[in-house]
N, C-alpha and C positions, 0 to 999 in steps of 0.2 A: 353880588353875594360874596361875602368874605370867605377867605380860605378856611377858617375855622368852621363856618356854617356849612360849607361843602363837605368837609370831613365828617361833621356830625350827621349829615344826611346819609352819607355813605355807610357810616357805622350803624345807623338805625336800619338801613337796608339789609345789612348782614343779619341782624336779629329777626327781621321780618321774613327773610328767606328761611331761617331755621324754623320759625314757627309755622310757615307755610308748608314746609316739607315734613316736619315731625310733630307739630303741635307743642304744647307745654309738656315737657318730659325731662328726663335727667340728661344733662349735657356734661361731658368730660372735656374740659378746655385744655388744649395743649398749645401754648403760645399766649399772646396777649389779646384778650377780648376787650374791645373798646368799652368805655364806661357807658356810652349811650346804648349800646347793644345789651350790656349786662343789665341795665335798668329796665329795658323793655322786656327782656326774658324773665326777670324777676317779677315784674308786674303781671305777666301772664301766668305765674305760678310755677315756673320751671325751677328745677333744682340744678345748681351749677357747682361742679366739682373742678377746682383748679389743679393743674398738674396731672401727671400720669398716675392713675389710681386703678390698678387692675381689678381690685376687689369691687370697685364701684361698677365696672362694666359687667362683671360676672354675676352680681347680685340682683340686677334689675335691668329692664330694657333701657338702653342708654345709647345716646348719639355721641360719637367722637367728633370733636371740632378741632381742626388743626389750622391755626391762623399764622400766616407769614413765617413758616418754619424754614430753616435751611434744608437743602436737599438731603443732607445726612440725617438731620433730626427727623425729617418727615419719614425717611426710609426706616429709621429706627422705630418710630412710633407705629408704623403700619406692619412692621415685622414682628412686633410683640404678639404672642399668642392670644392675649386678652382682647386685642383689637378685632380678632375674628369672631368675637362674641357680640360685638356692637350691632345694634339694629340699623345703623347707618353711619356714614363718615362724610362730613362736610369739610372740604379742603379749600382754603383761600390762600393763593400762592402768588408770589411775584416771579417774573421771568428770571431764569438763571441759565448759565451755559448748558447745564444738564437738562433743564426743562424750559426751553425757550418759548414754548407754546402750550396751549391746553392739550393738544393731541399728544405731545411728548410727555407731559405730566401724566395723562391718563394711561398711556402705554406702560409707563413705569409702575403705576399702581396695578394694572392688569397682571403684570408679571409677578407681583407680590401676592396675588390671590384675591383680587377684588374685581367687581364689575359695576357698571352704572346702576344706580338706584332706580327702581321703577317710576319714582316721582321726578326723575331727572328733567324731563321736558315740561312737566307741570311747573317746575321751579324756574327753569331758565328759558322756557319758550322754544321757539324754532327759528323764526326769522331773526329774533334778537341775537342769535349766535353769530350773525354776520359781523356784529360789532367786535372789533379787536382792541385789546388793551394790554398793557404790560402787566396788569394784575388780573388774574382770572380765577375762577372757582369751579369746582366739580362736586358732584354728589354721588357717593358710592355705597355699596354694601358688600359684605364678605361673600365669597363663593360658597363657603361652608363645606364641612365634611371633607371627603377626599376628592373633591371635584378637580382641583388643580393637578394633582398627580395622575388622576385617571384621564383627564381631558386637558392636557397642556395646550398652549397656543399653537404649537407646531402641529398637533393632531387636528385642531380645528381648521388650520390652513389647508390641509389635505382635502377637506370637504367644501372648501370655500366657494367653488363654482356653483354648487347647488344649495348648500346650507352654511349658515354662519350665525353664531350667537352675537347679535348686534350689540348686546350689552357689554361685550368684551371687544368691541371694535370701535375705532375712532373715525372721525371724518364725516363728511356731508352725507354719504349714502347710508351710513349707519344711523345718523340722526333722522334721515327720511323714513327709514323702516320703523324705527321705534316710535316716531311721532304719530304714525298712522294708528297705532294701537292706543296711544294717549288720546287721540281724537275720537276713536271709536268708542272709548269708554263712556262718553257722555250719553250714548244711546242705550246703555245697559241700565234697566230699572232695578229697584230693590227686589231681591229674590228671583231674579231672572235665571233661566238656564241658558248657557252660552256655549256655542259650538265654534271652535277655531279650526276651520277646515284647511288643511295644508299648513300646519303650524310650524314646520321646520324644526328648529331646535327648542321650540317652546317658550322663547323669551317673550313673545307677544302675549301669550296666555298669562304669563306671570305679571306683565304690566297691567293687563285688564283686570286681573284678580285683585291687584293692589289698588287700582284706581277706580273701582266701581263697587256697587253693593250687590252684585250678582251672587247667587248662592251655590250654583253648580257650574263647573266648567269642564267641557270635554274638548280634547285636542287630538286631531287626527293627522297623521303624515304617513307617506308611503315608505319612508326609510326606517328600518328597524334601528339603525344606529342613532338616528335623530331622536327617536322615541326613547331609547335607552338614555341618551344624554339628558333629554327633558325630564324624564322620571328621576334621574339622579340629582339634577340641579334645581328643579323647580317644583318638586312634589310638595303638595299641601293638601290638607283635608278639603274635600269637595272638588278636587281637581283630578282628572283622569286623562292620561296620555295613551292613545290607542294607535297601534300600527295597522295600516290598511290603505289601500288605494281608493281614490275617488273615481266614480261615485259608489263603487261597490260597498265600501265601508259604511255608507249611510244606511244600509239595510238593517243595522242593529237598532236604529232609532225608529220609534213608532211615528205614525202620522200625527202632526200637530203636537209635538212634544218639546220643542225648542223655542225660545223667545228671540234669540239673536244668533245669526250665523255670520261669522267674520271669515272672509277668505281673501287674503291679499296675495297678489302676484300668482294667481292660480288659473284663471280662465284661459290665458294664452298658452298654458302648458297641457291642457287636456284636449283630446280629439273632438269632443262634443260639448262645448261650453254651454250651449242652450239646454242640453240634457242635464248638465250638472246644476244649472240654475233651477230647472224644474224639480230636481231632487231636493234642493234647498227649500224650495217652496212647499214641498210635501211635508217636510219635517217641521216647518215653522208653524207656530200657532197663528190664528187670525190676528192681524195687527202686529205680528212679529216683523223684524227687520233683517234684511241681508245687507252686509257692508262689504264692498269689494274694491279692489284697485287693479289697474292694468297699466302697462307702459303705453304712452301715447305716441303712436306712429314711429316705432323704432326701425322702420324699413330702410333699406339701402337703395342703390340705383336700380336694382332688379325688382323692387317692390316687395321683397321678402325681408323678414327679420333675420339678420345674420347669426343671431343666437341659436345654436342648434336645438336648444330645449324649448324654444318658442314656436308653437305650431301655427299661431295666428298673429296677424298684425291688427292691433286695435286702434281705433280713433274714438272720440267721444260719440260720434254718430252711431257707430256700431255698438258701443257699450250701452248707450241709451236705448237703442232699438231692442237689444236682447233683454234688458231689464224691463222695459215697458211691456214686453210680451207676457209677463206674469206678475209684475209688481207695479205699485205706484212709485214713480221716480220722485224721491223726496229731496235729495241733496246732490249737488255736483261740486266737487272741490278739486282745484288744480294744485299740483304739487311739483316743485322743482328743487332738486338738490344742488346742482351746479350748472346746469344748462339744458337747453332743449332745442328743437328744430325751430328755425326762424320762419314765421308765417310768410307764405308766398314765395318761399325759396326751397326748391327741391333738395333734400338731403344736405342742407346747410345748417350745421349746429352752431349755436352761439352761447356764450357764457351768460348765466343769470344768477342772481342771489337766491338763497334759500327762500322758498315761498310755499305757504299753505293757505289758500284763499278760497272761500266759498264763492261760487258764481251761479248765475241764473241758468238752470239746465238748458232752457231753450236758446240761450245765447252763448253756450260754452264752446261751440264749434269754431268760433272765431277768436279764440284766446290761446295764448301760448301755454304749454304744459309739458312737463317731462313724464308725469303720471297723471291719470285721472282716478279719483276716489269717488265712489258713489254709494248712496243709501237708497234702498228700495223697501217699501212696506208691502207686506202681503195684505190684501184688502180685507178689512174686518167683515165685509159682506160674505166672505167664504165661511164665516163661523155660524151662519144660520143653520140651526138644527144640530150643531155640534155641542156635546156636553161641555158646560162652562166650569172652569176651575179658577178661582181667584188666587193669584200668586203675588201680586204687587203689595196688597194690603194684608197684614196679618190679622188674626182673629179679632172680631168686633164684639165686645161684651155689652154694648149698650142695648136699649130697648127700642130705638128708632130705626129708621131705614136708610142709614148713611151709605152702606156699601153692600146691601143685599141685591146686587144687580142680577144675579142668576135667577132670582125668583120673579122679577117684575119686568124684565126686558125680553122681547122676542129673540133678540141677538145681543146678549150682554157683552160680546167681544168688542163691540164698538165703543164701549165706555172709555177704555184707556186709549184706544186708537184715535178717537175723534173728539172726546170731551175733556179729559184731564189735561190741563195745560202743560205740565212738565213732560208728559209722555206722549201726547197726541201727535198726529201728523203735523209737521212743522212748516211745510210749504203752503203758504196761505191759499193760493189759487187751487191747489189740489185738495186742500181741506174743504174749501167751499164747494168744489165739484163733488166730492164724496158725500157731503151733507145733502146736496141737491138730489143726487141719485138715490140716497137712502129715503129721503122724504117722498120721492115719487113711488118707491117700491114697497115700503113698509105700510102696515095698516094705519089709517088715520088716527085711531084711538089708542095707539101704542106709545109706550114711553120712548121707543126708538124714534118715532116721528117727532115727538116733543124735543128730544135731544138734537135732532137734525135741524129743526126750525130755530132752536136757540143758537146753534153755530152759524146758521145763515143770517140771523139777525145781527149778531155782533160783527160778522164779516161785512154786512151792509153798512154798519156804522163806521167801521174802520176804513172801508173802501170808498165811502161817500157815494153810495149807490144813487142811481138816477131816480127821478120822481116816479116813473112808471114801475121801476123795480120795487120801490118802497110801498107803493099802493098794492101791488100784487102780494108782497110779503105780509103786509098788514092783514090782507084778506085771509091768507092761510093761517095766520096767528089767531084771527077772530074765530075761524072754524074750530081750532083746537081748544080755545078758551071756552067755547060753548059746550064742550064735552062734559058728561057726568061720569065719573069713574071712581072706584075705590082703590085703584092702583096708586100707592103712595108716590111712585116716581112720575106718574102722569100728573098728579097734583103738584109735585115739585116743579115740573116743567111748566105747568100753567102759571105758577108764581113767577118763574124766571121769564117766561114769555110775556106776561103782562108788564113786567118791569122793562123788558126790552122794547115792547111796543110803545110804552110811554116815552122812552128815549128816542125812538124813531119818529114819533109824533112831534116831539120837541124839535127834531131836525127839520121837520116840514113846517114848523111854526104853528102847530095846532095845540096851543097851550091848554085849552079847556079839555080837549080829548086826552092830553097827557095827564092832567090832574085827575081825570076819571080813572085812568089805569094805575097811577101811583096810589090813589086812594084804595083801589081794590087790593093792591099788594100790601099796603101798610096795615090794612084791617084783617089780613089773612092770618089765621092761627097756624103756625108752622112747627111748633115744638113737637107735635106728634109725628111729623114727617122727619125732620132733622133740624135741630136748632141752628145749624150752620146756614140755613136759608135766611137767618136774621141779617146777613149782609145785604139782602134785597129789601126786607121790610123796614129796617132802620134807615137805610139810605133813601128809600121811597118817602119816609116821613120827613127826612131832611129836605128832599126836593119839593115836597108839598108845602113845607114852611117857606121855602125860598120863592116858589111860584105865587103863593098867597101874599107874601110880602111885596112882591113886584106888582101884584094886582091891587095894592093898597088895602089889604086886609090884614093888618098887623096882628090882630087878636087871633084870627084863624091860624096865621103863620106860627105864632108862639105856641098855640095849642098842639100843632103837629110836631113841633120840635120837642115839646114836653112829652108827647106820646112816643117819640123816638127814644128818648131817655128811658121811659118806663118799659118800652118793649125790649131795649137792650138789657135792662136790669133783669127782666123776667127770663130772657134767653140765657144770659150768662149765669143766672141762678139755677139753671138745670143741673142735673147730675153731670159732672164734667167727664164722666166716662163716655157720654154722648159725643164729646169732642175728641178725646184722645184715644178712644177705642178700647185699648187694654193697657194695663200698667207696665207689662213686661216689654212690649214693643209698641209704644204709642204711635198713632198715626200723625203725620206732620201736617198734611193739608187742612184738616179740620181745625187744628190749633191756629193755623194762619187765618182761617175764617173767624175764629173767636177774636183774634187781634183786630181784624177788620171791623167786626161788630163794635168793638170798643172804640175804634178810630172814628166810625160814623156817629157813634154816640157822642164822642168828643166834639165832632162837628156841630151836632145839635146843641150841645152845651155852649159852644163858642157863639153860635147864632143867638141863643137866648141872652148871653152876656152882652153881645154887641147891640142887640135891639132893646135892651133894658132901658137905656137912655140914648135914643136915636140921635144921630148927627148927620150932616150932609154926606159924610163918607161911609155911612152904614151900608149902602148898596154895594159899594166897591169892596168893602171888607167882607161882606157875605159872598161875593163872587170869588174872592181870594180863598175863602174857606172851601168853597165847592171844588176848587182846583187843587186843594192840598190834601186830598185823601191819600191813605196809605197805598192803595192800588195805583193811583196816578203817580205817586212819588216813585214807586217801584218801576212803573212804566217809563217815567222820565229818566230814572237811573239807568234802566236798560237801554233806553234810546241814547242817553249820553254815553254809555259804555260802548254801544255800537258805533256811535259817531266818533268816539275816541279811537276805537279800533280802526275805523275807516281812515281817520286822520293819521293814525300811527302807520297804517299801511301805505298811505300816500307819502308820508314823510320817509318811510323806509324806501319806497320806490324812488323818491326824489334823491335820497341819500345814495342809493345804488347808482342812480343816473349820474350824480355828481362824481361819485367814486370812479365810475367808468370814464367820465370825461377827464378827470384828473389822471387816471391811468393812461388814457389815450394821449393826453398832453405830455405826461411823463415819458411815455414811449416815444412820442414825436421829439421831445427834447433830447432823449438819449440818442435817437437816430441822428438828429442834427449834430449833436456833440461828436458822435462817432464819425459822421461824414466830415465834420470840420477837422477832426484829428487825422482822418484819412487824407483829406486835401492838404493839410499841413505837411504830413509825411511825404506826400507826392511832391510838394513844392521843394522841401528840403532835398529829396532825392534828385529833383531836376537841377537844383542849384549845384549839388555835388557833381552831377554829370556835366553841367556847363563848365565848372572849374576844371574837371578832368579833360574836357574837350579843348579848352583854351591851352592847357599845358601841352596836350598832344599837338595842337596846331603850332605852338612855338617850337616844339621839338621837330615837327615836320618841316617848318621853315628853315631851321638851322641845317637839318639834314639835306634839304633841297639845295642850299647854297654849296654845301660840301660836294654834293653829287654833281652840281654844275661845273665846278672847277675840275673835278675828276673827269667829267665828260670831255672838257676841252683838251686836257692832256691826252686822253684816249684818242681824240680825233686826230691830233698831230701824229701820234704813233700809227694810227690807221692809214694815214696817207703814205707813210714810209712802207708800211706793210703791203699796201695795195700795189706799189711799184714792184716790190720783190715778188709779189704774187703773180703779176703779169708775166714776168720772166719764167717763173716756175710753171705757169700754165702752158706756155709754148713748149717747154721741154717735156712737160707731162703729156701733152697731146701727141708728140712724136713717139714717146715711149708707149703710149696707149695704142697707137696704130700697130706698132711692132708686136705688142702683146696680143692683139686681136688676131694677127696673122698666125702667130704661134699657136694660139688657142684653137684656131680653125684646123690646123694640121693635126694637133693632138686629138681633136674630136673625131677626125676621120680615122686615125689609127685606133682609137678606142673602139669605134664602131666595128671595125674589122675584127679586132680581137674578141669582142663580145659575141659576134656571130659565130666565130670558130669555137668559142667555148660552149655556146648553146648547142651546136651540132655535135660536139664531142659528148656532152652530157646526155643528149637524146640517144645517141648510139649506145652508150653504156647502160642506160636505163632499159633499152629494148633488149640488150643481151641478157641483163639480169632477169627481165620478165620472162624471156624464153626459157632460161634455166629453171626458173620457178615453176613455169607451166609444165616443163618436162618432169620435174620431180613430182608435181601434183598428179600428173597423168599416171605415172608409175604407181603411186600410192593408191590412186583410185582404182586401177586395175586390180591390185592385190585385194583391196576391200571388196570390190565387186565379186571376185571369186569366192571369198569367204561368205558374203551375204547370200550369194546364190545357193551355196550348199545349205546354209541355215534355213532359207525359205523353202527349199525342197523338203527338209525335215518337218517344218511347220505345216506344209500342205498335207503331208502324210498323216500327221496327228489330227489335223482338222477332218480329214476323210473318216478317220476312226470315230471321232466324236460325233460326226454327222450320222454315221450308221447307228451309234448308240442312241442318239436323239430320235431317229426314226422309230427305233424299236420302242422307246419310251412313249412316243406319240401314239403308236399303235395301241400300246397298253392303255394309255389314257383314253383313247377313243372307245376301246372295248369297255373300260370301266365306266365311262360316261354313258354308253348305251345301256350297260347293266343298271346304272343308277336311274336312268330314265324309266326303265322297265319297272324298277322298284317304286319309283314315284307314282307311276300310273297305277300300279297295284295298290299302293297306299291310298291314292285318291279314290279308287273304287271302294276301298274299305271305309274311308272317312264318311261316305254318304250314308252308311248304315245307321249311325246314332248321332244325335245332336250334341251330346255331351263331349264326344271326341272331336267335334268339328274344329274347335279353336286350337287344340293341340296339333291337329293335322296341318292347319294353316301355318302355324308357327314353324313346324318342321319343314313344310314345303318352302316357306320363305328362306329358311336356313339353307336347305339343299340348293335352292335356286341361286342363292348368293354364292355358294361354293362353286356351282356350275359356272356362273358368270366369272368367277375368279379364275377357274381353270381355262375358260375360253380366252380370258385376257392373257394368261400365261402362254397358251398355245399361239396366240397372235404374236406375242413378244418373241416366242421361239422362231416362228416363221420369219419374222422381221430379221432376227439374228442370222438365220440360215441364208436369207437373201443377201445380207451384208457380207457374210463369209464367202458366198459364191462370187460376189462382185470383187471382193478382195483377192480371191484366188486367181481369178481371170486377170486382174491387174498385175499380180505378181508374175504370172507366166509371161505376160506381154513384156514386162521389164526384163525378164531373163532373156527373151528372144532378142530384145534390143541390145543387150550387153554382148550376146554371142555375135551379133552382126558387127559390132564395133571391133571386137577382137579379130574377126576375119578381115575387116577393113584395114586394121593396123599391120597386116602382113603375117599373122599367125597361120601356120599350116592348117589346112582344112582338116587333115587327119588328126591334128592335135585338139581340134575343137571338141568340146564335150557334146555328147549326144543331145540333140535338141529335143526337148520335152514337148510333147503335144498336150494340149489341154485335155484333161480327162472329161470324157463325154458325160460322166456322171455329174460333173459340175454344171454342165449346160442343161442337163435334163433332170436336175434335182426337183423332186415334186414339191409343190406348194401346198402346205397344209392349211386348210380353211376350216375354222371351227364351226 
């Protein structure tokens, strides 16, 4: 492919991106738009305005397109007030020092008042973001109003641990969070009521609102600040943000009032996740969906999640178990932002590329994932007996029975959940199981049973059911076709089931029986039921013509093909309101049926044309026509798309593996280079050390020679010195003996002097001690005399106080006796009346307490008197001792003071006992 061809494809891709994100609209182009893109946009009907035109943006919804601008020019364009009026901004940019990567570019734009557009991942994908290029693109929208000054990035970062507007965040984790809502939008049907439970800052509700056809959106979060932010930034008609904790905030919703509940990163945060899922089930309508996500085994070595806000550790097994308790588990999707736990390795995380991949629920436990996303459907069986309200299809103005499900089904809730292909349960085995259960439980003659049998029949065709299963199913269909009913939907399913049985009989090789069923279908008048059943009658006519042609009945074959054309003409000639329902909001699926009727009529026409002049290739051409129906083409396209997605996923996985190998090789190469540099540095250092060692050895050798010569000269001098030393030694020995004799005599003299000194010192110390003792004795005698006189005065004062105390005690005894008599008198009086009893008791207790207090005081007085008595006796005894010492020291007996005798009153002092 030439360089010019590559550039042309890239330029066309730019236009396709713009049309995918915004459709044909007004585009203001700043920069150079390639000619190929300009042509494609013009072909689509877009209006292109070159250069910066503020009036263009202000006058009508406009997308601003910035292509390969310098950093300064881009900043200038985004800073213009008119840019804040744009419906969206597409930026294609080359790496610069200021914006080296997509993340850096987006952060610059966020600071200028922009956020990611809700169609961001619809345009760029998720796994595709792994691809790196020096040229990158982003899709933005203005924040609007006063959002930026009220909620600057710094304020958002304060709440980041719990809440973050991921539309104003860059990187893998932000992409992962936004992509979940993009993915969830596919499950929201037209006119659905959607509940975003634990909506955070509300960006997910904004994405789903933009990316789906839901009519009402409710978003709940426990943070008042988060709800304030969401209401300020994402408020739209039909959207309400509500502050409240889960599950309590769900009480405002009636039973069966919501079609879709989305709750990402919630179950691990609530104490009772099973209870919350039960509340979601309560508010969901039958056939409604709950869409959840949980982190996959974020536990550490302790088995607990280190995140303090996570109360539970989830794995796919736990999530599947909790969902299966109240829902039909419909989808399992693994998601990775940057890495996950390695399978089979405890607590070992490994890097992985961005991944969002559907997996079979029953096989999901053996697959790596950072998060698990899951979809559960509330069984439509729970709608039995519940009043039905059609929400998907707007009013039908026709006269037939296209969408009057509420009038003709026992449980009309199963129509969208089990029958309508775009909206029904998407997991094939669960769809088949649901149909089988309904067929067993519902009445045989109901439209419900016919719908269930139809699902079972087409599942049998798709799954290549066994012979036994086909025989049993044909018997059930036969019983249903034998019914006689005026219910238009029973008749509708009889037509569909006859067509399905014909296909089943063809599968078994029963061509005659198949012709019989096709004939029944082709001859049925279906316009009164709904002309959309022409998809079956016209196709049955085509198959009859084909089978009769293969049976060598060309005339019969051509008659049936002609009948198919006539039938299509009659059906398509009906009032077209029977197809589109109403002119203001036409129904889409019956219009597709009209196209399919035309397609099958075209097949009949081709068959007539081919067989007009038969050739040997006629049968092959007829077979080719049978395989070229619009439905088969759509199926093939879907299959090709699915195959392409699988192949793309495999290529991405292979690319990621190769990138990892290259990264590992690069790391190994860098390690080897680093090791080589280290080894070279070590060798250079060793060589330097060797050179230094050699120089040192040479220096040592030279010094050794010099030292050797010096040693020889020293040896000669030592010999002379030794001779002189020998003579000195003899003289020294003589002098040493003389000195020892003198030292011995000096030591003896010193010892004698020391002994004399010690004796003299002891005698002086003894004399001084005697003098000190004499002085102390004299002072003690003088003090003793004074103390004796003082103690005599104290004893006399004590005797006086004791007498006063005795008198006080006598008075106290008399007073106590008097009080006792009064108490006894009062007690006698208290018995007279009951009313005075309580007062008397209180007074008695008070008096008794005072008496006890007095007794305690008397006891303390007695103890004090006894202590005084003992002290007096002790003092007298000491006085006697002092007098005796004075006599012993030689004092005349006549000069001795009169000896005091102990007062008998001290010995005989009465002891007062209370």
